[in-house]
A tleap script that builds the chain and sets N, CA, C and O, in Angstrom:
source leaprc.protein.ff14SB
mol = sequence {
  NMET ASP GLY VAL GLY TYR GLU GLU ALA PHE
  ASN ALA TYR SER ARG ALA ILE GLU LEU ALA
  LEU THR ASN ALA PRO ALA PHE SER ASN ARG
  GLY GLY PHE ARG ALA ASN ALA ASP GLU LEU
  ASP GLU GLY ASN GLU ASP LEU ASP LYS ALA
  ILE LEU LEU ASP PRO ASN TYR HIE GLN SER
  PHE ALA ALA CARG
}
set mol.1.N position { 92.298 105.493 92.178 }
set mol.1.CA position { 92.987 106.199 93.236 }
set mol.1.C position { 94.386 106.534 92.749 }
set mol.1.O position { 95.098 105.668 92.240 }
set mol.2.N position { 94.777 107.796 92.906 }
set mol.2.CA position { 96.101 108.159 92.423 }
set mol.2.C position { 97.177 107.697 93.393 }
set mol.2.O position { 96.918 107.506 94.581 }
set mol.3.N position { 98.374 107.522 92.878 }
set mol.3.CA position { 99.469 106.986 93.672 }
set mol.3.C position { 99.860 107.861 94.842 }
set mol.3.O position { 100.196 107.353 95.912 }
set mol.4.N position { 99.822 109.183 94.653 }
set mol.4.CA position { 100.215 110.089 95.725 }
set mol.4.C position { 99.215 110.035 96.872 }
set mol.4.O position { 99.617 109.932 98.031 }
set mol.5.N position { 97.919 110.102 96.572 }
set mol.5.CA position { 96.902 110.034 97.618 }
set mol.5.C position { 96.943 108.713 98.355 }
set mol.5.O position { 96.780 108.665 99.574 }
set mol.6.N position { 97.162 107.641 97.612 }
set mol.6.CA position { 97.265 106.318 98.234 }
set mol.6.C position { 98.439 106.281 99.195 }
set mol.6.O position { 98.308 105.846 100.339 }
set mol.7.N position { 99.579 106.739 98.721 }
set mol.7.CA position { 100.786 106.676 99.546 }
set mol.7.C position { 100.636 107.497 100.825 }
set mol.7.O position { 101.039 107.051 101.899 }
set mol.8.N position { 100.064 108.682 100.716 }
set mol.8.CA position { 99.873 109.528 101.897 }
set mol.8.C position { 98.926 108.866 102.904 }
set mol.8.O position { 99.198 108.849 104.105 }
set mol.9.N position { 97.835 108.334 102.412 }
set mol.9.CA position { 96.875 107.681 103.308 }
set mol.9.C position { 97.480 106.435 103.943 }
set mol.9.O position { 97.350 106.224 105.149 }
set mol.10.N position { 98.134 105.615 103.141 }
set mol.10.CA position { 98.762 104.407 103.666 }
set mol.10.C position { 99.781 104.758 104.748 }
set mol.10.O position { 99.821 104.127 105.804 }
set mol.11.N position { 100.602 105.767 104.474 }
set mol.11.CA position { 101.616 106.179 105.449 }
set mol.11.C position { 100.980 106.702 106.735 }
set mol.11.O position { 101.495 106.447 107.823 }
set mol.12.N position { 99.879 107.421 106.626 }
set mol.12.CA position { 99.203 107.933 107.817 }
set mol.12.C position { 98.651 106.789 108.668 }
set mol.12.O position { 98.815 106.787 109.888 }
set mol.13.N position { 98.003 105.827 108.034 }
set mol.13.CA position { 97.487 104.669 108.784 }
set mol.13.C position { 98.637 103.875 109.409 }
set mol.13.O position { 98.548 103.446 110.559 }
set mol.14.N position { 99.697 103.687 108.657 }
set mol.14.CA position { 100.844 102.926 109.165 }
set mol.14.C position { 101.496 103.640 110.338 }
set mol.14.O position { 101.918 102.999 111.300 }
set mol.15.N position { 101.581 104.957 110.264 }
set mol.15.CA position { 102.175 105.727 111.366 }
set mol.15.C position { 101.312 105.604 112.625 }
set mol.15.O position { 101.840 105.460 113.727 }
set mol.16.N position { 100.012 105.659 112.465 }
set mol.16.CA position { 99.106 105.498 113.611 }
set mol.16.C position { 99.315 104.144 114.269 }
set mol.16.O position { 99.280 104.033 115.495 }
set mol.17.N position { 99.534 103.112 113.454 }
set mol.17.CA position { 99.773 101.772 113.992 }
set mol.17.C position { 101.113 101.724 114.720 }
set mol.17.O position { 101.217 101.115 115.784 }
set mol.18.N position { 102.136 102.359 114.156 }
set mol.18.CA position { 103.438 102.394 114.825 }
set mol.18.C position { 103.341 103.046 116.193 }
set mol.18.O position { 104.008 102.619 117.135 }
set mol.19.N position { 102.520 104.072 116.308 }
set mol.19.CA position { 102.384 104.800 117.574 }
set mol.19.C position { 101.585 104.023 118.612 }
set mol.19.O position { 101.753 104.229 119.814 }
set mol.20.N position { 100.718 103.133 118.147 }
set mol.20.CA position { 99.875 102.360 119.072 }
set mol.20.C position { 99.600 100.998 118.449 }
set mol.20.O position { 98.625 100.829 117.716 }
set mol.21.N position { 100.450 100.042 118.738 }
set mol.21.CA position { 100.349 98.714 118.123 }
set mol.21.C position { 99.088 97.950 118.497 }
set mol.21.O position { 98.790 96.915 117.902 }
set mol.22.N position { 98.353 98.446 119.468 }
set mol.22.CA position { 97.115 97.782 119.878 }
set mol.22.C position { 95.879 98.575 119.441 }
set mol.22.O position { 94.784 98.340 119.953 }
set mol.23.N position { 96.043 99.496 118.515 }
set mol.23.CA position { 94.968 100.360 118.059 }
set mol.23.C position { 94.148 99.650 116.979 }
set mol.23.O position { 94.464 99.729 115.792 }
set mol.24.N position { 93.106 98.966 117.403 }
set mol.24.CA position { 92.268 98.208 116.471 }
set mol.24.C position { 91.669 99.084 115.371 }
set mol.24.O position { 91.662 98.669 114.212 }
set mol.25.N position { 91.162 100.289 115.689 }
set mol.25.CA position { 90.615 101.116 114.617 }
set mol.25.C position { 91.644 101.477 113.539 }
set mol.25.O position { 91.293 101.560 112.362 }
set mol.26.N position { 92.890 101.690 113.919 }
set mol.26.CA position { 93.921 102.011 112.925 }
set mol.26.C position { 94.151 100.816 111.999 }
set mol.26.O position { 94.245 100.982 110.783 }
set mol.27.N position { 94.242 99.622 112.566 }
set mol.27.CA position { 94.391 98.423 111.731 }
set mol.27.C position { 93.161 98.235 110.845 }
set mol.27.O position { 93.281 97.886 109.670 }
set mol.28.N position { 91.989 98.466 111.411 }
set mol.28.CA position { 90.755 98.299 110.657 }
set mol.28.C position { 90.684 99.289 109.494 }
set mol.28.O position { 90.350 98.916 108.369 }
set mol.29.N position { 90.996 100.536 109.774 }
set mol.29.CA position { 90.948 101.553 108.726 }
set mol.29.C position { 91.964 101.267 107.628 }
set mol.29.O position { 91.648 101.387 106.445 }
set mol.30.N position { 93.182 100.890 108.013 }
set mol.30.CA position { 94.181 100.581 106.996 }
set mol.30.C position { 93.773 99.335 106.210 }
set mol.30.O position { 93.987 99.263 105.000 }
set mol.31.N position { 93.188 98.361 106.896 }
set mol.31.CA position { 92.740 97.155 106.217 }
set mol.31.C position { 91.652 97.433 105.204 }
set mol.31.O position { 91.697 96.927 104.083 }
set mol.32.N position { 90.680 98.231 105.588 }
set mol.32.CA position { 89.619 98.595 104.655 }
set mol.32.C position { 90.154 99.401 103.492 }
set mol.32.O position { 89.734 99.216 102.350 }
set mol.33.N position { 91.078 100.294 103.784 }
set mol.33.CA position { 91.707 101.095 102.736 }
set mol.33.C position { 92.458 100.202 101.753 }
set mol.33.O position { 92.337 100.367 100.539 }
set mol.34.N position { 93.226 99.265 102.275 }
set mol.34.CA position { 93.976 98.356 101.403 }
set mol.34.C position { 93.048 97.504 100.552 }
set mol.34.O position { 93.300 97.296 99.366 }
set mol.35.N position { 91.983 97.016 101.154 }
set mol.35.CA position { 91.034 96.197 100.401 }
set mol.35.C position { 90.413 97.005 99.261 }
set mol.35.O position { 90.237 96.490 98.157 }
set mol.36.N position { 90.088 98.253 99.526 }
set mol.36.CA position { 89.533 99.119 98.484 }
set mol.36.C position { 90.548 99.451 97.405 }
set mol.36.O position { 90.177 99.824 96.292 }
set mol.37.N position { 91.820 99.317 97.727 }
set mol.37.CA position { 92.891 99.585 96.761 }
set mol.37.C position { 93.335 98.287 96.081 }
set mol.37.O position { 94.424 98.227 95.511 }
set mol.38.N position { 92.497 97.252 96.140 }
set mol.38.CA position { 92.772 95.950 95.523 }
set mol.38.C position { 93.990 95.238 96.112 }
set mol.38.O position { 94.653 94.461 95.425 }
set mol.39.N position { 94.276 95.502 97.369 }
set mol.39.CA position { 95.311 94.768 98.101 }
set mol.39.C position { 94.590 93.885 99.113 }
set mol.39.O position { 94.687 94.086 100.323 }
set mol.40.N position { 93.873 92.913 98.589 }
set mol.40.CA position { 92.965 92.133 99.437 }
set mol.40.C position { 93.677 91.324 100.511 }
set mol.40.O position { 93.236 91.312 101.660 }
set mol.41.N position { 94.760 90.654 100.164 }
set mol.41.CA position { 95.463 89.837 101.164 }
set mol.41.C position { 95.992 90.701 102.301 }
set mol.41.O position { 95.821 90.364 103.473 }
set mol.42.N position { 96.634 91.811 101.959 }
set mol.42.CA position { 97.184 92.700 102.969 }
set mol.42.C position { 96.070 93.336 103.798 }
set mol.42.O position { 96.186 93.480 105.015 }
set mol.43.N position { 94.989 93.715 103.114 }
set mol.43.CA position { 93.859 94.297 103.825 }
set mol.43.C position { 93.240 93.323 104.809 }
set mol.43.O position { 92.908 93.696 105.934 }
set mol.44.N position { 93.085 92.076 104.388 }
set mol.44.CA position { 92.520 91.070 105.284 }
set mol.44.C position { 93.432 90.789 106.469 }
set mol.44.O position { 92.944 90.515 107.565 }
set mol.45.N position { 94.743 90.849 106.276 }
set mol.45.CA position { 95.670 90.671 107.400 }
set mol.45.C position { 95.461 91.770 108.437 }
set mol.45.O position { 95.402 91.499 109.636 }
set mol.46.N position { 95.350 93.011 107.967 }
set mol.46.CA position { 95.110 94.119 108.898 }
set mol.46.C position { 93.765 93.961 109.601 }
set mol.46.O position { 93.662 94.186 110.807 }
set mol.47.N position { 92.740 93.577 108.852 }
set mol.47.CA position { 91.422 93.408 109.456 }
set mol.47.C position { 91.411 92.260 110.461 }
set mol.47.O position { 90.768 92.360 111.506 }
set mol.48.N position { 92.110 91.182 110.158 }
set mol.48.CA position { 92.225 90.068 111.107 }
set mol.48.C position { 92.895 90.540 112.392 }
set mol.48.O position { 92.466 90.174 113.486 }
set mol.49.N position { 93.936 91.343 112.269 }
set mol.49.CA position { 94.649 91.869 113.440 }
set mol.49.C position { 93.713 92.753 114.255 }
set mol.49.O position { 93.685 92.672 115.483 }
set mol.50.N position { 92.945 93.596 113.568 }
set mol.50.CA position { 92.004 94.467 114.271 }
set mol.50.C position { 90.977 93.653 115.045 }
set mol.50.O position { 90.637 93.993 116.178 }
set mol.51.N position { 90.483 92.579 114.437 }
set mol.51.CA position { 89.499 91.723 115.096 }
set mol.51.C position { 90.099 91.038 116.317 }
set mol.51.O position { 89.442 90.915 117.350 }
set mol.52.N position { 91.339 90.595 116.199 }
set mol.52.CA position { 92.002 89.977 117.353 }
set mol.52.C position { 92.198 90.984 118.483 }
set mol.52.O position { 92.026 90.651 119.656 }
set mol.53.N position { 92.556 92.205 118.128 }
set mol.53.CA position { 92.802 93.228 119.143 }
set mol.53.C position { 91.518 93.659 119.846 }
set mol.53.O position { 91.508 93.881 121.056 }
set mol.54.N position { 90.440 93.775 119.078 }
set mol.54.CA position { 89.179 94.240 119.667 }
set mol.54.C position { 87.997 93.627 118.930 }
set mol.54.O position { 87.492 94.203 117.967 }
set mol.55.N position { 87.559 92.459 119.384 }
set mol.55.CA position { 86.439 91.793 118.725 }
set mol.55.C position { 85.128 92.578 118.812 }
set mol.55.O position { 84.173 92.258 118.104 }
set mol.56.N position { 85.071 93.583 119.658 }
set mol.56.CA position { 83.870 94.403 119.782 }
set mol.56.C position { 83.860 95.585 118.818 }
set mol.56.O position { 82.867 96.307 118.735 }
set mol.57.N position { 84.948 95.787 118.095 }
set mol.57.CA position { 85.003 96.875 117.102 }
set mol.57.C position { 84.413 96.324 115.806 }
set mol.57.O position { 85.125 95.788 114.957 }
set mol.58.N position { 83.112 96.467 115.679 }
set mol.58.CA position { 82.342 95.798 114.639 }
set mol.58.C position { 82.668 96.266 113.221 }
set mol.58.O position { 82.387 95.559 112.253 }
set mol.59.N position { 83.257 97.450 113.096 }
set mol.59.CA position { 83.608 97.935 111.771 }
set mol.59.C position { 84.605 97.012 111.084 }
set mol.59.O position { 84.601 96.898 109.859 }
set mol.60.N position { 85.451 96.359 111.856 }
set mol.60.CA position { 86.429 95.422 111.283 }
set mol.60.C position { 85.733 94.236 110.626 }
set mol.60.O position { 86.128 93.794 109.547 }
set mol.61.N position { 84.708 93.730 111.276 }
set mol.61.CA position { 83.943 92.615 110.704 }
set mol.61.C position { 83.218 93.062 109.440 }
set mol.61.O position { 83.171 92.328 108.453 }
set mol.62.N position { 82.662 94.253 109.471 }
set mol.62.CA position { 81.931 94.764 108.314 }
set mol.62.C position { 82.879 94.947 107.115 }
set mol.62.O position { 82.518 94.642 105.979 }
set mol.63.N position { 84.072 95.440 107.379 }
set mol.63.CA position { 85.043 95.645 106.298 }
set mol.63.C position { 85.574 94.333 105.772 }
set mol.63.O position { 85.896 94.229 104.589 }
set mol.64.N position { 85.673 93.333 106.621 }
set mol.64.CA position { 86.212 92.025 106.232 }
set mol.64.C position { 85.258 91.391 105.242 }
set mol.64.O position { 85.503 90.280 104.772 }
savepdb mol mol.pdb
quit
């Protein structure tokens, strides 16, 4: 993954979270993205937050 594409995607997910701190899908998507970018600890933190916010959003469990 190139640095520019990573940075743009990361910033977009982070902005979505800033706009809605309870948005489980945004945390889940950023967490999965981070995990795929070899940022496992940070990705798992986001996924844990998504699970806490909405335990019924099963994509978070799948990404974890």
